[in-house]
SEZAKE-814547 format. One record per residue (C-alpha): residue number from 0; residue in three letters; x, y, z. Coordinates in Angstrom, 3 decimals, always signed. Layout:
# residues N
   pos   code          u          v          w
   NUM    ALA          X          Y          Z
...
This chain:
# residues 487
   pos   code          u          v          w
     0    MET    +42.976    -18.689    +24.554
     1    ASP    +42.345    -17.169    +27.896
     2    ASN    +41.849    -14.033    +26.043
     3    ILE    +39.059    -15.471    +23.800
     4    ASP    +36.150    -13.709    +25.326
     5    ILE    +33.567    -16.873    +24.299
     6    ILE    +30.431    -14.264    +24.978
     7    ASP    +31.663    -11.649    +22.122
     8    ILE    +32.490    -14.847    +19.722
     9    ILE    +28.649    -15.629    +19.981
    10    ARG    +27.647    -12.442    +19.450
    11    ARG    +29.803    -11.839    +16.622
    12    LEU    +28.854    -15.183    +14.750
    13    PHE    +24.554    -14.626    +15.487
    14    GLU    +24.860    -11.341    +14.612
    15    GLY    +20.983    -11.473    +13.973
    16    ILE    +20.271    -12.313    +17.619
    17    THR    +22.824     -9.943    +19.017
    18    THR    +21.314     -6.707    +16.917
    19    LEU    +17.487     -7.617    +18.466
    20    VAL    +18.572     -8.273    +21.615
    21    ASP    +20.519     -4.690    +21.936
    22    SER    +17.144     -2.801    +20.001
    23    PRO    +15.269     -0.897    +23.055
    24    PRO    +12.428     -2.964    +24.350
    25    LEU     +9.794     -1.786    +22.342
    26    LEU    +11.430     -2.487    +19.124
    27    CYS    +12.731     -5.852    +20.061
    28    TRP     +9.481     -7.585    +20.867
    29    THR     +8.244     -5.360    +17.638
    30    GLY    +10.623     -7.207    +15.876
    31    VAL     +9.295    -10.683    +17.136
    32    GLY     +6.161     -9.978    +16.437
    33    LEU     +6.624     -8.944    +13.063
    34    ILE     +8.306    -12.176    +12.675
    35    ILE     +5.511    -14.257    +14.002
    36    LEU     +2.993    -12.182    +11.590
    37    GLY     +5.167    -13.223     +8.561
    38    GLY     +4.886    -16.890     +9.573
    39    VAL     +0.807    -16.373    +10.295
    40    LEU     +1.152    -14.756     +6.756
    41    VAL     +2.218    -17.142     +5.224
    42    PHE     +0.490    -19.941     +6.765
    43    LEU     -2.997    -18.677     +5.787
    44    GLY     -2.061    -17.908     +2.042
    45    LYS     -1.054    -21.578     +2.021
    46    LYS     -4.154    -22.660     +3.399
    47    GLY     -5.983    -20.279     +0.988
    48    VAL     -7.875    -17.909     +3.684
    49    LEU     -5.479    -15.193     +2.670
    50    GLU     -4.522    -14.275     -1.015
    51    PRO     -1.187    -16.928     -1.506
    52    LEU     +0.088    -15.193     -4.445
    53    LEU     +0.742    -11.970     -2.325
    54    MET     +0.780    -12.700     +1.383
    55    ILE     +3.633    -15.925     +1.317
    56    PRO     +6.192    -13.422     -0.196
    57    MET     +4.894    -11.027     +1.850
    58    GLY     +5.006    -12.909     +4.826
    59    LEU     +8.683    -14.067     +4.293
    60    GLY     +9.750    -10.837     +3.450
    61    MET     +8.580     -9.256     +6.505
    62    ILE    +10.284    -12.323     +8.350
    63    VAL    +13.872    -11.616     +7.010
    64    ALA    +13.673     -7.492     +7.133
    65    ASN    +12.836     -8.454    +11.327
    66    ALA    +15.583    -11.282    +11.619
    67    GLY    +18.376    -10.014     +9.057
    68    ASN    +19.883     -7.212    +11.009
    69    LEU    +22.849     -6.833    +11.427
    70    TYR    +25.739     -3.683    +12.321
    71    LEU    +26.854     -2.386     +9.440
    72    ASP    +30.103     +0.628     +9.868
    73    ALA    +28.529     +3.765     +8.742
    74    THR    +30.764     +6.119     +6.233
    75    THR    +28.176     +7.447     +4.073
    76    ALA    +25.163     +9.790     +4.725
    77    ILE    +22.170     +6.992     +3.972
    78    GLU    +19.570     +9.832     +3.236
    79    SER    +20.360    +13.900     +4.298
    80    GLU    +17.867    +16.914     +4.280
    81    ARG    +17.813    +20.891     +5.561
    82    PHE    +16.064    +21.128     +8.624
    83    PRO    +16.976    +24.295    +11.401
    84    GLU    +16.054    +21.483    +14.010
    85    ALA    +17.372    +18.125    +12.993
    86    ARG    +16.011    +14.689    +14.061
    87    TRP    +18.275    +11.695    +14.320
    88    ILE    +16.506     +8.219    +13.871
    89    ASN    +17.475     +5.419    +15.353
    90    ALA    +20.377     +6.382    +17.486
    91    ALA    +19.912     +5.307    +21.005
    92    ASP    +20.237     +1.782    +19.947
    93    ARG    +23.512     +1.730    +21.719
    94    THR    +23.155     +3.877    +24.590
    95    ASP    +26.715     +4.566    +25.422
    96    VAL    +27.235     +8.124    +24.560
    97    ARG    +25.770    +10.647    +26.324
    98    TYR    +25.309    +13.078    +23.523
    99    PHE    +24.989    +13.817    +19.874
   100    THR    +28.186    +15.410    +18.446
   101    ILE    +27.630    +18.036    +15.407
   102    GLU    +30.410    +20.209    +14.941
   103    GLY    +29.748    +23.748    +16.564
   104    SER    +26.515    +22.675    +18.401
   105    ALA    +27.139    +19.916    +20.753
   106    ASP    +25.623    +22.421    +23.409
   107    TYR    +21.992    +22.032    +21.831
   108    ALA    +22.160    +17.945    +21.746
   109    GLU    +19.864    +16.768    +23.685
   110    ASN    +20.388    +13.688    +26.135
   111    SER    +20.434    +10.250    +23.992
   112    ALA    +20.580     +7.736    +26.881
   113    ARG    +16.916     +7.426    +26.876
   114    PRO    +15.769     +3.674    +25.350
   115    ASP    +13.523     +5.504    +21.819
   116    ASP    +14.501     +5.965    +18.674
   117    TYR    +13.423     +9.821    +18.279
   118    ILE    +16.307    +12.009    +19.519
   119    SER    +16.298    +15.437    +18.449
   120    VAL    +19.342    +17.668    +17.805
   121    LYS    +18.889    +21.555    +17.866
   122    SER    +21.181    +23.903    +16.095
   123    GLU    +20.804    +27.633    +16.161
   124    ASP    +22.269    +27.437    +12.167
   125    GLU    +20.732    +25.327     +9.532
   126    ILE    +22.317    +21.946     +9.683
   127    ILE    +21.813    +18.435     +7.496
   128    ALA    +20.232    +15.931     +9.264
   129    PHE    +20.500    +12.181     +8.926
   130    LEU    +17.907     +9.486     +9.166
   131    LYS    +20.579     +7.095    +10.528
   132    ALA    +23.353     +6.968    +13.471
   133    GLY    +24.880     +4.659    +15.933
   134    LYS    +27.109     +5.830    +18.748
   135    ALA    +28.033     +9.050    +17.721
   136    SER    +27.424    +11.497    +14.744
   137    ILE    +30.026    +14.149    +13.031
   138    VAL    +29.073    +15.822    +10.330
   139    ASP    +32.174    +17.164     +8.689
   140    GLY    +31.074    +20.469     +8.083
   141    THR    +27.440    +21.506     +6.633
   142    SER    +27.758    +19.613     +2.953
   143    GLY    +26.358    +16.675     +4.362
   144    GLU    +28.901    +14.313     +2.814
   145    THR    +30.708    +11.938     +5.632
   146    LEU    +29.684    +11.018     +9.043
   147    ARG    +32.862    +10.848    +11.456
   148    GLY    +33.625     +9.172    +14.545
   149    SER    +32.992     +5.232    +15.844
   150    VAL    +29.581     +4.682    +14.193
   151    VAL    +28.252     +1.524    +14.153
   152    LEU    +24.189     +1.232    +12.339
   153    GLN    +21.944     -1.282    +12.894
   154    GLY    +20.650     -2.197     +9.202
   155    ASP    +20.527     -4.830     +6.553
   156    LEU    +21.624     -5.985     +3.409
   157    ASN    +17.538     -6.005     +1.681
   158    VAL    +16.559     -1.828     +0.897
   159    GLU    +16.901     +1.476     +1.577
   160    PRO    +13.420     +3.285     +0.723
   161    LEU    +14.200     +6.767     +1.590
   162    VAL    +17.488     +7.009     -0.581
   163    GLN    +19.061    +10.333     -1.508
   164    GLY    +21.904    +11.525     -3.582
   165    GLU    +23.295    +10.131     -6.666
   166    GLU    +26.097     +8.525     -4.654
   167    ASN    +24.689     +6.690     -2.047
   168    LEU    +22.028     +5.060     -4.442
   169    VAL    +24.651     +3.481     -6.115
   170    ALA    +26.564     +2.304     -3.278
   171    LEU    +23.491     +0.729     -1.726
   172    MET    +22.670     -0.901     -5.130
   173    GLN    +26.092     -2.722     -5.318
   174    LYS    +24.918     -3.637     -1.302
   175    ASP    +21.633     -4.175     -1.180
   176    TRP    +20.108     -6.772     -2.695
   177    ILE    +16.613     -5.637     -3.543
   178    GLN    +17.499     -2.399     -4.216
   179    PRO    +18.066     -2.112     -8.083
   180    ILE    +14.207     -3.598     -8.484
   181    TYR    +13.034     -1.350     -5.934
   182    ASN    +14.172     +1.988     -7.211
   183    TYR    +14.012     +0.732    -11.148
   184    ALA    +10.493     -1.311    -10.839
   185    PHE     +8.552     -0.496     -7.362
   186    SER     +8.979     +3.388     -5.831
   187    ASN     +8.052     +4.892    -10.117
   188    ASN     +5.134     +2.746     -9.981
   189    LEU     +6.400     +0.426    -12.682
   190    ILE     +4.983     -2.737    -10.618
   191    ALA     +1.538     -0.924    -10.337
   192    CYS     +0.903     -0.261    -13.611
   193    PHE     +2.442     -3.709    -14.402
   194    ILE     -0.709     -5.340    -11.700
   195    PHE     -2.965     -2.472    -13.186
   196    MET     -2.328     -3.983    -16.969
   197    GLY     -2.883     -7.584    -15.680
   198    ILE     -6.191     -6.183    -13.767
   199    GLY     -7.466     -4.600    -17.704
   200    VAL     -6.859     -8.108    -19.382
   201    LEU     -9.185     -9.747    -16.833
   202    LEU    -11.791     -7.258    -17.257
   203    ASP    -14.888     -7.572    -19.592
   204    VAL    -15.932     -4.367    -20.416
   205    GLY    -19.100     -5.827    -21.782
   206    PHE    -20.746     -5.853    -18.405
   207    LEU    -20.387     -2.402    -17.982
   208    MET    -21.534     -1.029    -21.080
   209    ALA    -24.374     -3.262    -21.249
   210    ARG    -25.711     -1.000    -17.720
   211    PRO    -23.722     +1.994    -17.792
   212    PHE    -25.803     +4.332    -15.774
   213    GLN    -26.394     +1.587    -12.950
   214    SER    -22.885     +0.417    -13.319
   215    VAL    -21.332     +4.031    -12.742
   216    PHE    -23.599     +4.589    -10.199
   217    VAL    -23.491     +2.241     -7.856
   218    ALA    -19.722     +2.433     -8.427
   219    PHE    -19.774     +5.832     -7.167
   220    CYS    -21.331     +5.198     -3.988
   221    ALA    -19.035     +2.799     -3.023
   222    GLU    -16.315     +5.195     -3.013
   223    LEU    -18.058     +6.799     +0.289
   224    GLY    -14.835     +5.755     +2.219
   225    THR    -12.624     +7.553     -0.284
   226    ILE    -14.347    +10.347     +0.606
   227    VAL    -15.594    +10.741     +4.089
   228    THR    -11.746     +9.403     +5.485
   229    PHE     -9.759    +12.194     +3.693
   230    PRO    -11.254    +15.171     +6.226
   231    VAL    -11.385    +12.553     +9.125
   232    ALA     -7.629    +11.958     +8.617
   233    ILE     -7.026    +15.814     +8.432
   234    ALA     -8.669    +16.090    +11.686
   235    CYS     -6.757    +13.216    +13.420
   236    GLY     -3.633    +14.776    +12.294
   237    LEU     -1.989    +13.534     +8.873
   238    SER     -1.356    +15.637     +6.109
   239    TYR     -3.923    +16.452     +3.539
   240    GLY     -0.984    +13.953     +1.347
   241    GLU     -0.864    +11.474     +4.248
   242    ALA     -4.977    +11.820     +4.190
   243    ALA     -5.526    +11.316     +0.858
   244    SER     -3.738     +7.692     +0.480
   245    ILE     -4.658     +6.883     +3.378
   246    ALA     -8.603     +7.579     +2.128
   247    MET     -7.737     +5.645     -0.917
   248    VAL     -7.532     +2.424     +0.853
   249    GLY    -11.611     +3.000     +0.885
   250    GLY    -11.142     +2.223     -2.729
   251    ALA     -9.874     -1.495     -1.795
   252    ASP     -7.546     -1.698     -4.687
   253    GLY     -3.853     -2.331     -4.174
   254    PRO     -1.957     -0.553     -7.162
   255    MET     -3.930     +2.517     -6.471
   256    VAL     -2.961     +2.737     -2.855
   257    LEU     +0.804     +2.331     -4.059
   258    PHE     +0.507     +4.582     -6.894
   259    ALA     -1.550     +7.574     -4.635
   260    SER     +0.952     +6.735     -1.265
   261    LEU     +4.051     +6.853     -3.991
   262    LYS     +2.654    +10.578     -5.308
   263    LEU     +1.498    +12.465     -1.756
   264    ALA     +3.204    +10.607     +1.114
   265    LYS     +6.352     +8.887     +0.097
   266    GLU     +7.757     +8.829     +3.544
   267    LEU     +4.605     +6.793     +4.887
   268    PHE     +4.158     +4.388     +2.052
   269    VAL     +5.145     +1.514     +3.243
   270    PRO     +2.857     +1.516     +6.334
   271    VAL     -0.200     +3.287     +4.430
   272    THR     +0.114     +0.217     +1.775
   273    VAL     +0.737     -2.437     +4.165
   274    VAL     -2.487     -1.682     +6.309
   275    ALA     -4.569     -1.665     +2.634
   276    TYR     -2.954     -5.251     +1.578
   277    LEU     -3.565     -6.632     +5.253
   278    TYR     -6.858     -5.577     +5.457
   279    LEU     -8.319     -6.214     +2.000
   280    GLY     -7.369     -9.843     +2.787
   281    ILE     -8.829     -9.163     +5.845
   282    THR    -11.943     -7.293     +5.038
   283    TYR    -13.178     -9.845     +1.954
   284    GLY    -13.617    -12.005     +5.312
   285    ALA    -16.198     -9.687     +6.855
   286    TYR    -17.907     -8.151     +4.404
   287    PRO    -20.457    -10.547     +4.241
   288    PHE    -21.638    -10.649     +7.317
   289    LEU    -21.898     -7.043     +6.800
   290    ILE    -23.868     -7.680     +4.215
   291    ARG    -26.098     -9.872     +6.038
   292    PHE    -26.093     -6.842     +8.825
   293    LEU    -27.479     -3.978     +6.340
   294    VAL    -29.630     -6.166     +3.815
   295    PRO    -32.376     -8.259     +5.344
   296    GLU    -32.811    -12.028     +4.013
   297    SER    -36.079    -10.909     +2.548
   298    LEU    -34.381     -8.242     +0.076
   299    ARG    -30.931    -10.729     -0.198
   300    LYS    -34.174    -12.672     -2.543
   301    VAL    -34.290     -9.847     -4.868
   302    ARG    -34.153    -11.010     -8.475
   303    ASN    -32.873     -7.655    -10.583
   304    LYS    -34.786     -6.556    -13.482
   305    PRO    -33.344     -8.265    -16.797
   306    PRO    -33.125     -5.614    -19.852
   307    LYS    -36.043     -5.694    -22.387
   308    LYS    -33.957     -7.441    -25.027
   309    PRO    -30.778     -9.264    -24.736
   310    ILE    -27.563     -6.482    -24.755
   311    LYS    -24.806     -8.005    -26.972
   312    VAL    -22.008     -5.725    -26.831
   313    THR    -19.326     -6.155    -29.876
   314    ALA    -15.591     -6.516    -29.502
   315    ASN    -15.164     -3.387    -31.891
   316    GLU    -17.559     -1.459    -29.539
   317    LYS    -15.609     -2.288    -26.621
   318    ILE    -12.587     -1.056    -28.327
   319    ALA    -13.996     +1.847    -28.909
   320    PHE    -15.336     +2.180    -25.720
   321    THR    -11.755     +1.469    -24.415
   322    VAL    -10.240     +4.694    -26.759
   323    VAL    -12.680     +6.794    -26.057
   324    ALA    -12.642     +6.457    -22.174
   325    CYS     -8.961     +6.156    -21.638
   326    ALA     -8.357     +9.702    -23.874
   327    VAL    -11.301    +11.425    -21.885
   328    LEU    -10.039    +10.191    -18.334
   329    CYS     -6.504    +11.073    -19.152
   330    LEU     -7.512    +14.814    -20.590
   331    LEU     -8.918    +15.423    -17.179
   332    PHE     -7.021    +13.253    -15.034
   333    PRO     -2.760    +13.413    -16.412
   334    VAL     -1.675    +12.765    -13.221
   335    GLY     -3.533     +9.232    -13.523
   336    ALA     -2.311     +9.088    -16.670
   337    PRO     -0.392     +5.957    -16.142
   338    LEU     -2.820     +3.957    -14.421
   339    PHE     -5.331     +4.746    -17.168
   340    CYS     -3.026     +3.667    -19.966
   341    SER     -2.245     +0.665    -18.129
   342    LEU     -5.523     -0.597    -17.228
   343    PHE     -7.356     +0.144    -21.531
   344    VAL     -4.185     -1.282    -22.590
   345    GLY     -4.655     -4.425    -20.709
   346    ILE     -8.571     -4.430    -21.943
   347    ALA     -7.517     -3.304    -25.150
   348    VAL     -5.213     -6.639    -25.923
   349    ARG     -7.820     -8.627    -24.626
   350    GLU    -10.476     -7.268    -26.716
   351    ALA     -8.256     -7.449    -29.894
   352    GLY     -7.433    -10.996    -28.831
   353    ILE     -3.673    -10.878    -28.996
   354    GLN     -3.108    -14.669    -27.063
   355    ALA     +1.043    -13.430    -27.272
   356    PHE     +0.148    -10.202    -25.617
   357    ILE     -2.250    -11.873    -23.176
   358    ARG     +0.128    -14.655    -22.207
   359    LEU     +2.799    -11.947    -21.673
   360    ILE     +0.946     -9.434    -19.482
   361    ASP     -0.818    -12.068    -17.292
   362    GLN     +1.312    -14.523    -16.845
   363    VAL     +4.555    -12.433    -16.534
   364    PHE     +3.263     -8.820    -15.553
   365    LEU     +0.432     -9.652    -13.494
   366    TYR     +2.472    -12.240    -11.362
   367    GLY     +5.475    -11.383    -12.016
   368    GLY     +4.460     -7.654    -10.226
   369    THR     +2.010     -9.082     -7.639
   370    PHE     +5.179    -11.591     -6.677
   371    PHE     +7.630     -8.904     -6.165
   372    LEU     +4.947     -6.061     -4.906
   373    GLY     +4.421     -8.595     -1.986
   374    LEU     +8.088     -9.637     -1.035
   375    ILE     +8.931     -5.865     -1.308
   376    LEU     +6.581     -4.897     +0.863
   377    GLY     +7.413     -7.820     +3.559
   378    LEU    +10.984     -6.889     +3.427
   379    LEU     +9.913     -3.074     +3.989
   380    CYS     +7.818     -3.869     +7.203
   381    SER    +10.602     -3.445    +10.119
   382    ALA     +9.630     -2.678    +13.437
   383    ARG    +11.299     +0.696    +13.384
   384    THR     +8.988     +1.417     +9.992
   385    LEU     +5.648     +0.290    +11.615
   386    LEU     +6.440     +1.897    +14.961
   387    ASP     +5.991     +5.161    +13.576
   388    GLU     +3.332     +6.944    +15.765
   389    LYS     +1.334     +7.498    +12.700
   390    VAL     +0.811     +3.939    +11.827
   391    LEU     -1.868     +3.241    +14.382
   392    ILE     -4.286     +6.160    +12.920
   393    LEU     -3.746     +4.644     +9.616
   394    LEU     -5.016     +1.370    +10.878
   395    VAL     -7.696     +3.074    +12.581
   396    LEU     -8.321     +4.775     +9.073
   397    GLY     -8.135     +1.992     +7.146
   398    ILE    -10.799     -0.325     +8.122
   399    PHE    -13.131     +3.272     +8.647
   400    ALA    -12.161     +3.304     +5.189
   401    LEU    -12.863     +0.162     +3.888
   402    THR    -16.341     +0.012     +6.204
   403    MET    -17.816     +3.151     +4.858
   404    SER    -16.724     +1.720     +1.220
   405    ALA    -18.919     -0.738     +2.169
   406    ILE    -21.791     +1.019     +3.618
   407    GLY    -21.571     +3.327     +0.431
   408    GLY    -22.083     +0.766     -1.903
   409    ILE    -24.924     -0.478     +0.015
   410    ILE    -26.795     +2.563     +0.376
   411    GLY    -26.175     +2.628     -3.317
   412    GLY    -27.809     -0.644     -3.989
   413    TYR    -31.049     +0.473     -2.030
   414    ILE    -31.120     +3.350     -4.023
   415    MET    -31.321     +1.711     -7.411
   416    TYR    -33.814     -0.430     -5.441
   417    LEU    -35.887     +1.582     -5.317
   418    LEU    -35.266     +3.355     -8.457
   419    THR    -36.257     +0.133    -10.619
   420    GLY    -39.294     -0.557     -8.232
   421    ARG    -38.114     -3.119     -6.510
   422    ARG    -36.149     -5.172     -9.119
   423    PHE    -32.243     -3.996     -8.129
   424    ASN    -31.090     -6.993     -4.887
   425    PRO    -29.229     -3.834     -2.995
   426    VAL    -26.545     -6.584     -2.032
   427    CYS    -24.845     -5.565     -5.383
   428    GLY    -23.846     -2.205     -3.869
   429    ILE    -21.220     -3.951     -2.279
   430    ALA    -19.190     -5.224     -5.738
   431    GLY    -19.069     -1.319     -5.950
   432    ILE    -15.778     -1.974     -4.425
   433    SER    -12.989     -2.323     -7.280
   434    CYS    -11.730     -5.661     -5.957
   435    VAL    -11.857     -8.005     -9.592
   436    PRO    -13.989    -10.082     -9.412
   437    THR    -13.874    -10.769     -5.524
   438    CYS    -16.938     -8.547     -4.422
   439    ALA    -18.775     -9.626     -7.204
   440    LYS    -18.181    -13.130     -6.085
   441    ILE    -18.841    -11.812     -2.632
   442    ALA    -22.234    -10.422     -3.784
   443    GLN    -23.420    -13.426     -5.864
   444    LYS    -22.318    -15.366     -2.992
   445    GLU    -24.069    -14.441     -0.329
   446    ILE    -27.499    -14.045     -2.640
   447    SER    -27.064    -17.440     -3.700
   448    ARG    -26.569    -18.803     +0.686
   449    VAL    -30.957    -17.740     +0.428
   450    ALA    -31.757    -17.751     -3.124
   451    PRO    -30.138    -20.108     -5.304
   452    ASP    -31.656    -19.701     -8.222
   453    VAL    -31.285    -15.840     -8.224
   454    ILE    -28.285    -14.624    -10.700
   455    VAL    -27.335    -11.200    -10.503
   456    LEU    -23.332    -12.048    -11.439
   457    PRO    -22.970    -10.507    -14.540
   458    ASP    -24.955     -6.993    -13.138
   459    ALA    -22.058     -7.414    -10.068
   460    LEU    -19.195     -7.575    -12.638
   461    GLY    -20.670     -4.325    -14.329
   462    ILE    -20.642     -2.558    -10.951
   463    ASN    -17.276     -4.249    -10.290
   464    ILE    -15.320     -3.401    -13.224
   465    SER    -16.748     +0.505    -12.826
   466    GLY    -15.055     +0.649     -9.497
   467    VAL    -11.849     -0.218    -10.715
   468    ILE    -12.409     +2.966    -13.071
   469    THR    -14.050     +5.748    -10.512
   470    THR    -11.381     +4.821     -8.163
   471    ALA     -8.828     +5.757    -10.394
   472    ILE    -10.340     +8.339    -11.114
   473    PHE    -10.498     +9.321     -7.446
   474    THR     -6.928     +8.789     -7.474
   475    GLY     -6.241    +10.870    -10.276
   476    VAL     -8.394    +14.202     -8.422
   477    TYR     -6.458    +13.094     -5.189
   478    ILE     -3.609    +13.564     -6.758
   479    ALA     -4.098    +16.779     -8.760
   480    LEU     -6.010    +18.495     -5.923
   481    VAL     -3.568    +17.912     -3.039
   482    PRO     -0.585    +19.818     -3.880
   483    MET     -3.269    +22.906     -4.686
   484    ILE     -4.627    +22.880     -1.346
   485    GLY     -1.330    +22.694     +0.790
   486    GLY     +0.420    +19.158     -0.013
């Protein structure tokens, strides 16, 4: 009994606390902050301040991702790529080794004693880079199949988003509990498409068809943030793919951001998507104040010009619109075909009145997809991921994109106000931002505050629905354009 190390027993027994304390200070305190943030998201979701369907599972996932770490033995590479200059990430968690050792290239290794996560190993020969390491990493030849030595990793049993190689994937699917759902439903955009299908079931395109020019024009104006953020992001040092991904935050459509970032910047899709969903919850609370700042009270009282005669759009006309719009958009932007198909399938099912499918898509696909989207995003929100040096840039660009889109929508509202002989309420421009039906409701609510008898919701919904389609178009444009101009 005298030889029993009580401290060591406690460290092994409560390994989550041990791994957190053993982490570098910045990593440790960031993890603590994210655990607290996860709790705040759950609380705000419960109170209805943020979207509970998304934020409650996301907050709990964030807590688990940062509290549920442990030490794992390394036997196989998690991910490998071929680089003349290799980078070892998370390699300084335990700094009792001075150098990384790679067979034949130890002389090129930098000192690893400093408490950060980014250590480079330079070699004159092409070597294999692993994205996880521990005390010492020894590559057996250049095949990148085996790690040797007393290697200890900090990790979790949740999900590894960047796994490569069939053997590694199969091994992780037997270890990480959410890995199968991630690979078979998340990384291939199936969840995003399920959610988009659910959005389609909620849309009544009759509002768009009743005022097509007005709806489409204002919606395109509300893509201002999606357009101007792209060159700004490039100027900030992001690649074309990364810039396009964060620019899509301006469309304010979470599934669209997820779809674009997985296609264009997979290494940054976690922070980009997290930024998008966090800002969507926060920004919608700020949009009313932006409306009051940009639109004077006298113009918020303006009544929209009514149609000369009531416009009734039949179900057959809506089905025809769905078929034509889906075919045309897929022909023009085939890379966005999964999104277009999902959206218009939902619309077609709604207009055909197939109740069994409506219940399936609405109650299972939409709610189930939203649940797993929030949970997986939370589980991916580890301190190591969000301490990427580009995250601060993404935070700034995300709020910039959403703000510019709101301003663009209001500008479109002012233009329509002039084109209609001052018979269009500029506040409706905010509905061009594609979150359905939130932005349309914001427009109506702000108008009702100063003019309770002014009803603009039908026009706002038409613009809002058009915003969903225009955002999908811009997603297709970016996915097609970025590889052509340099990726």
